[in-house]
Backbone bond lengths (Angstrom), bond angles and torsions (degrees), N, CA, C in turn:
res aa  C-N    CA-C-N  psi(-1)  N-CA   C-N-CA  omega(-1)  CA-C   N-CA-C  phi
1 M - - - 1.451 - - 1.525 108.75 -
2 I 1.294 115.85 135.77 1.453 121.69 176.77 1.527 107.94 -92.24
3 T 1.299 116.61 136.99 1.464 119.26 177.18 1.512 109.67 -122.29
4 N 1.294 114.03 153.76 1.455 121.84 178.48 1.525 106.04 -133.60
5 F 1.317 116.65 108.48 1.459 121.12 -178.08 1.529 111.46 56.24
6 K 1.326 114.81 44.21 1.463 123.58 176.86 1.527 114.34 69.10
7 L 1.313 116.59 10.91 1.462 120.68 175.54 1.521 108.45 -108.91
8 P 1.318 118.74 141.79 1.469 119.67 177.76 1.525 109.87 -65.21
9 L 1.306 115.72 145.10 1.456 122.11 -179.49 1.516 108.53 -122.16
10 L 1.304 117.03 124.45 1.452 122.41 -179.97 1.527 108.58 -82.56
11 V 1.316 116.13 126.59 1.452 121.56 178.13 1.522 107.71 -120.55
12 F 1.325 116.24 124.72 1.458 121.22 -179.22 1.518 110.52 -86.99
13 T 1.325 115.94 146.88 1.456 120.18 166.06 1.530 105.97 -73.17
14 D 1.318 117.33 168.86 1.467 119.85 178.49 1.528 110.95 -59.18
15 K 1.321 116.84 -44.30 1.470 121.08 179.64 1.532 110.62 -66.60
16 G 1.335 116.43 -41.66 1.464 120.37 178.42 1.516 111.98 -61.73
17 W 1.328 116.95 -41.66 1.466 120.28 179.59 1.527 110.42 -68.16
18 E 1.327 117.08 -36.16 1.461 120.36 178.34 1.535 110.04 -59.46
19 I 1.322 116.02 -42.91 1.463 120.94 178.70 1.526 110.59 -68.50
20 E 1.327 116.72 -48.78 1.465 120.97 -178.03 1.525 111.82 -64.55
21 R 1.327 116.76 -38.16 1.470 121.07 179.72 1.522 110.54 -59.15
22 D 1.318 117.05 -43.03 1.458 121.31 179.62 1.522 111.17 -66.10
23 I 1.326 116.64 -44.59 1.467 121.11 178.48 1.528 109.94 -62.21
24 Y 1.323 115.95 -45.81 1.467 120.82 -178.21 1.528 111.59 -65.46
25 A 1.323 116.93 -38.92 1.471 120.55 177.54 1.530 110.20 -61.91
26 N 1.333 117.35 -40.73 1.465 120.39 177.76 1.528 111.42 -64.02
27 E 1.339 116.24 -41.31 1.468 119.88 178.69 1.531 110.61 -64.05
28 L 1.316 116.62 -43.32 1.468 119.68 179.41 1.524 111.61 -65.78
29 M 1.314 116.30 -35.23 1.462 120.06 178.08 1.524 110.43 -61.79
30 E 1.318 116.77 -43.15 1.462 120.78 177.18 1.532 111.16 -63.21
31 K 1.329 116.33 -42.32 1.468 120.31 179.75 1.520 111.31 -66.16
32 L 1.333 117.12 -39.04 1.462 120.01 177.71 1.523 111.46 -65.31
33 L 1.312 116.54 -41.60 1.467 119.74 178.47 1.519 110.49 -63.52
34 D 1.319 116.82 -44.13 1.459 121.04 177.38 1.538 110.72 -61.25
35 A 1.328 116.45 -42.86 1.471 120.24 178.81 1.527 110.76 -64.11
36 A 1.331 117.02 -38.66 1.462 120.50 179.08 1.521 111.18 -65.51
37 I 1.324 115.70 -45.84 1.465 120.45 -178.63 1.527 110.79 -63.47
38 N 1.337 116.05 -38.93 1.462 120.77 -178.02 1.531 113.98 -93.03
39 R 1.325 115.46 8.15 1.467 122.22 178.32 1.534 112.25 54.23
40 Q 1.321 115.87 43.08 1.466 122.25 177.26 1.525 108.47 -102.60
41 Y 1.317 114.93 69.84 1.452 121.29 -171.28 1.529 113.72 -68.74
42 E 1.325 117.48 -17.37 1.459 119.85 179.04 1.526 111.52 -65.43
43 F 1.316 117.92 -16.42 1.459 120.74 178.39 1.521 111.77 -59.39
44 V 1.326 117.54 -30.54 1.469 119.27 -177.19 1.526 112.02 -63.24
45 E 1.311 117.44 -23.34 1.464 120.01 178.37 1.522 111.28 -62.93
46 T 1.324 117.30 -25.92 1.466 120.55 178.99 1.528 111.62 -77.71
47 M 1.323 117.91 -10.30 1.456 121.45 -176.58 1.530 112.54 -84.08
48 K 1.307 116.60 -23.17 1.461 120.69 -176.50 1.526 110.02 -68.77
49 D 1.310 116.08 142.79 1.466 124.60 176.76 1.525 113.76 69.54
50 R 1.306 117.49 19.15 1.466 119.84 172.98 1.528 108.17 -85.35
51 N 1.315 116.08 171.04 1.460 121.70 -179.42 1.528 110.49 -54.61
52 R 1.331 116.43 122.95 1.470 121.56 -174.50 1.526 111.81 -61.17
53 G 1.325 118.75 -42.45 1.460 121.00 179.74 1.517 112.34 -61.83
54 M 1.319 116.01 -39.08 1.460 120.40 179.24 1.536 110.14 -68.73
55 I 1.326 117.18 -39.98 1.468 120.98 178.55 1.527 110.41 -63.49
56 L 1.325 117.28 -43.31 1.465 120.20 179.77 1.529 110.58 -65.70
57 L 1.328 117.55 -37.46 1.464 120.90 174.86 1.525 110.30 -63.27
58 L 1.320 116.98 -43.32 1.467 121.86 177.52 1.526 110.37 -58.79
59 L 1.312 116.81 -45.42 1.471 120.29 -179.44 1.526 111.39 -65.69
60 D 1.332 117.43 -35.88 1.468 120.18 174.79 1.525 110.48 -62.21
61 K 1.308 116.43 -42.59 1.464 121.25 179.59 1.538 110.73 -63.80
62 I 1.322 116.57 -40.30 1.462 120.43 178.49 1.525 109.91 -64.93
63 A 1.322 117.47 -43.22 1.467 120.93 178.73 1.532 110.12 -62.53
64 D 1.321 116.68 -42.99 1.468 120.79 179.60 1.525 112.55 -65.09
65 S 1.330 116.57 -27.84 1.461 119.89 -178.71 1.529 112.36 -69.37
66 R 1.321 116.54 -27.94 1.479 123.14 -176.85 1.535 111.99 58.90
67 N 1.314 116.83 21.31 1.464 122.06 -177.20 1.527 109.75 -86.66
68 K 1.316 116.24 111.36 1.470 121.29 -176.58 1.525 112.96 -71.37
69 E 1.329 117.41 -9.83 1.472 120.82 176.63 1.533 110.67 -60.31
70 F 1.320 116.94 -24.72 1.463 121.56 -178.25 1.531 113.19 -76.11
71 L 1.312 118.77 -17.01 1.464 121.25 -171.60 1.530 113.48 -55.01
72 V 1.296 117.45 -47.63 1.468 120.28 -175.64 1.524 111.07 -64.00
73 I 1.312 116.60 -43.56 1.464 119.06 -177.50 1.525 110.87 -72.49
74 L 1.330 117.78 -30.11 1.463 119.79 175.65 1.521 110.85 -65.81
75 M 1.328 117.26 -37.07 1.467 120.48 176.89 1.526 110.71 -64.07
76 E 1.316 117.04 -41.66 1.467 121.03 177.38 1.524 110.77 -63.77
77 W 1.317 115.92 -43.31 1.455 121.85 -178.97 1.527 110.38 -64.25
78 Q 1.316 116.01 -39.94 1.465 121.66 -177.45 1.533 111.66 -60.17
79 M 1.308 117.16 -30.73 1.472 120.80 -176.83 1.527 112.79 -69.69
80 I 1.338 118.21 -22.89 1.467 119.45 -174.96 1.527 113.40 -110.83
81 E 1.313 118.04 -3.72 1.459 121.18 -170.41 1.521 112.18 -90.58
82 Y 1.331 114.99 163.02 1.461 122.31 175.79 1.530 109.62 -72.15
83 K 1.328 115.68 163.10 1.457 122.31 -170.52 1.538 113.80 -54.90
84 N 1.328 118.40 -49.43 1.475 119.69 -176.43 1.521 111.86 -62.96
85 V 1.308 117.22 -44.22 1.467 120.16 178.87 1.524 109.55 -70.66
86 R 1.314 117.66 -37.00 1.467 121.47 177.57 1.529 110.28 -59.21
87 N 1.335 116.86 -40.99 1.464 120.48 178.22 1.526 111.19 -64.22
88 R 1.330 116.68 -41.53 1.473 120.03 179.02 1.529 110.85 -68.03
89 L 1.320 116.82 -36.42 1.468 120.60 175.48 1.521 110.60 -60.01
90 K 1.324 117.04 -41.97 1.468 120.83 178.47 1.528 110.54 -62.72
91 E 1.334 116.54 -42.61 1.461 120.39 178.76 1.537 111.09 -61.41
92 V 1.317 116.49 -42.76 1.463 120.67 179.48 1.526 109.89 -65.76
93 K 1.333 117.36 -41.96 1.472 120.11 176.84 1.521 110.38 -58.80
94 D 1.329 117.05 -42.43 1.464 120.59 179.48 1.529 111.13 -61.91
95 V 1.328 116.60 -41.30 1.470 120.78 178.13 1.520 109.96 -61.34
96 L 1.324 116.26 -47.10 1.468 120.02 -178.31 1.523 111.49 -65.17
97 E 1.328 117.10 -42.27 1.468 120.58 -178.50 1.525 111.40 -65.00
98 N 1.321 117.03 -32.25 1.468 120.81 -175.92 1.520 113.40 -96.24
99 S 1.323 117.26 4.02 1.468 119.32 -179.24 1.524 110.70 -89.59
100 N 1.305 114.20 151.11 1.464 120.16 176.30 1.520 108.49 -90.54
101 P 1.328 116.45 145.69 1.476 119.41 179.74 1.513 111.56 -65.27
């Protein structure tokens, strides 16, 4: 068991993280949609500095959803994010804006 400051630390295998990353991305997608609908834009501050692969998977899922409800919260998120994620956020916004309902 690995410990960090006397607390147990959970370490995923590559396969375990692949499964958890997908589950976690789905959970975050639901939370982002709820935050967008309820205009709780401060939620995006919790998205910064998370695992980059999981964030990119989340953004792919949002783009695939074609749900325009995400547009407002993506704009808020884009203002605080690092350049690479900010660029992907813009791409996802473009997909959503140009999609048909």
